[in-house]
N, C-alpha and C positions, 0 to 999 in steps of 0.2 A: 367092351368091358375091360379088356387088357389095358387099353389106354387110360381108362378111368382109374384102375388100380394103380397104374404107374404114376399118375398124377397125385393120387392120394399118398402113395409111398414117398414121393419126392417132397410133398408138402409136409408130411410128418417129419422127415429128416431135416427139412429147413427149420421147422419149429423147434426141434430138439437142439439143433445147432445154435439157434437164436437164444434159447434158454441157457445153454452152456456158456455162450459168449457174454450174455448180459451182465453177470456179476463181475467178470473180469473187466468189462468195459466200464462198469460203474466205478470200480476201484481205480482204473486208469485215469478217470476224469477227476478224481479227488485232488484238491477241494474244488467244488463247483459253486460254492457260496461262502459267505463270511464264517469264520470260526470264532467261538466264544471261549475265553479262558476265565473260569470262575475263580475268584480270589475270595476266600472266606473271612477276610479281614478288611478294615476300613481303608480308604484311599490314604496314601502317605506313609503307610507302614513299610517296613523293609520288604515284606512279601509282595506287597502291591507294586513297589518301585521296581523290584527285580522282574516281576511279571511283565510290566509295561515295557521295560528295556528289551526283553526277549520277544514279546509280541510284535514289536516294531520290526525287528530283524526277521522274524519268521514270516511276517506278511510280505516282506520284500522277496523272500525266496519262493513263497507259494503263489504269489500274484493274486492274493485275496486278502481282504481286510481281516485282521486278527484283533478282536475287541476284548479288552479286559472288563469284566463285569463283577463288581464288588457285591458280595452277599454276606455281610458280617452278621454275627449273632450266635449266642449259645456256645461260646468258645470255639467258633469255627465250624461247628457241626452242622449248622443250617446249610451253608454252602456246600459242604462235603456231601451231605445227604442229597442235595439237589442234583449234583452230578451223578451220584449213585443211581438215581432214578431216571436220568436223562436217556434219550435215544442213543443207542450204541452205534452211531454212524460217523464218529470222528469230528463232529461239529461242536461238541461241548466237551471241554477239557477242564481239569482241575490242576491249579498250581498251588501247592500247599507246603507249609513247614511240618515238622514232625509231631506237633500236637494232633495231627490227623490220626496218628496211631494210638495215642494215649487218652485223648479226650473222652471217648466212649467208656473208658475204664473208671473215670473219676466223676463224670457227670450223670445225673439222672435224666436220661434223654426221653423225650416224647417219641411216639412212633414216627412222627414227621421228621425228626432230626436223627433218627438212628440209621446206621449203615454197617455193613460187614467190612471190617478193616482188612481182613486177609483175602477174602474171596469175592468182594463186591466191585472190584475195579481191575482194570488192566494197567499195570505199571508201564510207563513210557520211558522215563529217564530220570535219574537222580542228577539234579543240576549242581548242587554245591553243598559243602558243609560250612557251618559257622560255629567257631569255638565259643563256649560260654566262659565268661570271666567273672570272677568275684572282685568287686571294687568296694573301696571304703572311703568315706568322707575323711579328710585329713584331721578333723577335730576329734575323731574317735580315739586317736592315740595308738593305733596299730598300723604298722607298716608291712606286716607279714601275717600269714595265717597263724604261725605259732604265737605271735603276740596277741592276735585276736582271740585265739583259744584260751590263752593265759588270762586275758581280761575277763572272759566269760566264766572261767573257773574260779576267779577271785571274787565273783559275786556281782560284777558290773552287768547291768541290764543292757543287752545289745539286741538289735533288730536287723533283719534283712528284707529287702523288697524283692518282689518278683512281678512279672507282668500278668500274673493270674494264678489262682489256686489250681493245682493239677498240671501246671506247665512244666517243661523240663527244668526250668530255673527253680521252681518250687521243689521238685524232686532232688535236685542237686543240693539245695540248702538243707533239706531234712536228712539226706544221706550223710552229709558232712556232720550235721548235729549228732547223728547216731555214732559215726565213726570216731568223732572226737570226744564223745561223752559230755556234750554241752547242750544247752537249750537257748539258742539264739532265735528270737521270736520272729515268725513269718508275718510280713505285712503285704497282703496281695493287692495288686492294682488292676485296673482294667486297661491293660496295654503296657507297652514298653516305655513310651514317652513320659507318662506321669510318674512311673517308678524311678526313671532316671532323674527327672526334674526334682523329685523329693530328696534323693540322696545327694544331689549336687547342692541343694539348699540346706542340707543338714537335718532335715525332718526325720530321716531314717538313717541308721548308721552305715549299713552296707547294702549291696544289691548284687543279685545274679542277673546278668544280661548278656546279650550277644556283643561281641567285641567291637563291631563297627559303630554302634550307637554311642559308645562312650570314648572313642578314640580321641576326639577333640578335647575332652575334659581330662583324660589321663596325660595327654601331651602338654597341657597347661598346668598340671599339678593340682587341678581342682578335685580330682579323684585319684586314689591310689590303687593300681591293679595289684591284687594279692595272689591270685592263682588262676590258672586255666583249668577248665573241667575236662578237656580232652586227654587222651592217653599220652600224647606227646605235645611238646611246645609248638605254638603257632609261628610260622614264618612271618606272620604279620605283627607279632609281638614276641620276638624271640627272648626278650629279657624276663618274661613272666614265667615263673615255674609252674609245673603241673601239680595237682594235688598228690599224684602218685610220687613225685619227687619229694614231697613234703611229708611222706609217711602214710598217706591214705591211698594205698595202691589200688584198692578196689573201687574207689569213688571216681567213676568216669561217666560223665554225661555231656553230650554235645547236641548240636542242632543241625538239621539238614532240611533241604527242600527238594521237591521234585514234581514231575507231571504224572497225573493219572488220567485215564479215560474210563467211561462206564464199561462194566463187564460185557464182553461180547463184541467189543469194537474190533473190526477186522484186523488181523495181524499185518496185512499189507499197509494199512493206515498207520498202525503203531510203529512199524519199521521205518516208514517214510518220515514220520515226525521225529523219531529217535535219531535218524541220520542227519536231518537238518539241524536239530538242536545240539547234537554232538559237535558239528562243525561250528555252530554259532559260539558255543562256550569256549572254543579253542582260540577265538579271535583275540588278539592282544588288547583291543579296545574293550571287549567284554570282560576279559580277565582283570584288567585294570579297574573297571567299574565295579565288578564284584568285590574287589579288595576294599573299596570304600565302605562296603557293608560288612567288612570282616569276613568275607566269604571266599572260599577257594573252590574252583570247578572240580567236578567229579566225572560225570559222563559215563560212558560205557553202555552196555546192552540193557534192555529192560530188566533182565534178571538181577542186575546190580541193585536196582531200587527194590525189587521184590525181596531180595535177601535182607537189605537194610531194614525194610518195613517189618519183616517177619522176626528178625533178631530183636528189634526194638520192642515188638509186641511181647515177646517172651521175657526179656530181661526187665524192661520197665514195668510190665504187668506184675511180675513177682515183687518188685520194689514197692510199687503202689500199694499192694496188698500188705506187705510186711511193715511199711511205714504208716499204714492207715491213712493214705492221702485221699482226700475227697474235695469236691468243689460244689458249691451251691448253685 
């Protein structure tokens, strides 16, 4: 009987030890299969291109395929909500720009596309910031924001393009309208490319866009950069003044992107991914490539992205309400 009790006791201890070790072992073997990065925008977009560049380098470090899966639709909310409902095992990640935070405030979302901006995801890392720039077609007759505002106040009908209603670009345009006391008409597009194409062609007078997508046109003089939406000038376009410098000190709107995982993803996995991605975006090759998109690396701990997301939620949420910004 004593021998039997001893065997049972040893067996119980072995089982307990096995259960205690299993989770640690599971984390130690991550990743054991391919990882999917969900991009909520079409192939060819800035977000998609940056995601693919990072996925390639992350795969080399993790010795597993890292696949970019595009799930566009409903202003990016379909892909965002897909990740919010995914298994929290580290094998489904979201790479997203900042409409992640504001889209639920301006869109009437179905239950399938809804998600909790502040509490439904685990922040992994903020990858980069992208300054917003106001550009004008040369035919408008305005080479600066004061000249543009003067034209609008004189009664000239002006328009500005954005990549979509409710986007940071739309918010920047309406915020400047209010601050300057003018009404420059918003023309929303479905994406950045068509908005840029139409301002280059002169079908719309001005546009709010990210810096990288118009750099070729500003360097050729086909578009005139009037102002940067960030709080300070961009090293990628140091000659372009900020709106704050031009007297609109409170009008500050930028763009950023980052990685999120479903809520409940183990912190060991989050830290592992954060460490690799921090090292990746410090690479001179990646820094140089990001610059072609008008982006500058940020990095840091997951808390950096969490704070950026929470601040944007508070500040942009108030603006969206005050400016009555909505999207169909």
